[in-house]
C-alpha positions as CSV (number, residue, x, y, z in Angstrom):
1,M,-3.0,3.8,38.4
2,P,0.8,4.5,38.8
3,I,2.0,7.8,37.3
4,I,4.5,6.0,35.0
5,Y,1.9,3.7,33.6
6,K,-0.5,6.6,33.0
7,Q,2.2,8.6,31.2
8,Y,3.1,5.5,29.1
9,H,-0.5,4.8,28.3
10,Q,-1.1,8.5,27.2
11,Q,2.1,8.4,25.1
12,K,0.9,5.2,23.4
13,I,-2.5,6.7,22.6
14,Q,-0.8,9.9,21.2
15,D,1.5,7.8,19.1
16,E,-1.5,6.0,17.5
17,Q,-3.2,9.3,16.8
18,L,-0.1,10.6,15.1
19,K,-0.2,7.7,12.7
20,E,-3.6,8.9,11.6
21,L,-2.3,12.3,10.3
22,T,-2.7,12.8,6.6
23,E,0.2,14.1,4.5
24,R,-1.7,17.4,4.1
25,E,-2.0,17.7,7.9
26,K,1.7,17.0,8.3
27,E,2.4,19.7,5.6
28,I,0.2,22.2,7.5
29,L,2.0,21.2,10.7
30,S,5.3,22.0,9.1
31,F,4.1,25.5,8.3
32,I,2.8,26.0,11.8
33,V,6.2,25.1,13.2
34,K,7.7,27.8,11.0
35,E,5.3,30.3,12.5
36,Y,3.2,30.8,9.4
37,T,-0.2,32.3,9.9
38,S,-3.3,30.6,8.4
39,D,-3.4,33.2,5.7
40,D,0.3,32.6,4.9
41,I,-0.2,28.8,4.7
42,A,-3.3,29.2,2.5
43,K,-1.3,31.4,0.1
44,Q,1.6,28.9,0.0
45,L,-0.7,25.9,-0.6
46,L,-3.2,27.7,-2.8
47,I,-6.1,26.8,-0.6
48,S,-8.5,28.9,1.4
49,K,-7.8,30.1,4.9
50,K,-11.0,28.2,6.0
51,T,-9.4,25.0,4.8
52,V,-6.2,25.7,6.7
53,D,-8.2,26.5,9.8
54,N,-10.1,23.2,9.4
55,H,-6.9,21.3,9.1
56,R,-5.6,23.1,12.2
57,Q,-8.7,22.0,14.1
58,Y,-8.4,18.4,13.0
59,L,-4.7,18.4,14.1
60,L,-5.7,19.6,17.5
61,E,-8.4,17.0,17.8
62,K,-6.3,14.1,16.4
63,T,-3.3,14.9,18.7
64,G,-5.3,15.8,21.7
65,C,-3.4,19.1,21.9
66,K,-5.0,22.2,23.3
67,S,-2.9,24.8,21.6
68,T,-0.4,25.6,18.8
69,V,2.4,25.0,21.3
70,G,1.2,21.5,21.8
71,L,1.2,21.0,18.0
72,V,4.8,22.3,17.8
73,K,5.9,19.8,20.5
74,I,4.3,17.0,18.5
75,A,6.0,18.2,15.3
76,V,9.4,18.2,17.0
77,K,8.7,14.6,18.2
78,L,7.9,13.6,14.6
79,G,10.8,15.5,13.1
80,I,8.6,17.8,11.2
81,G,9.6,21.3,10.6
């Protein structure tokens, strides 16, 4: 499979996954971009740290990212932050 096609295919899959993000996940992502910790996000949104951590994990799974850096790259692409 040519590299360009592979990159295009991966991008298309990632774009579809981004459409599946909930408003809350996008909200959490905006805090992540601003370098808030899970504790800080929990306090801002009046939810538990565990809930924030769950959202963070769902974001990683839905986007196929392996780290917070990957999530930030996705956020920039979406104009979140």
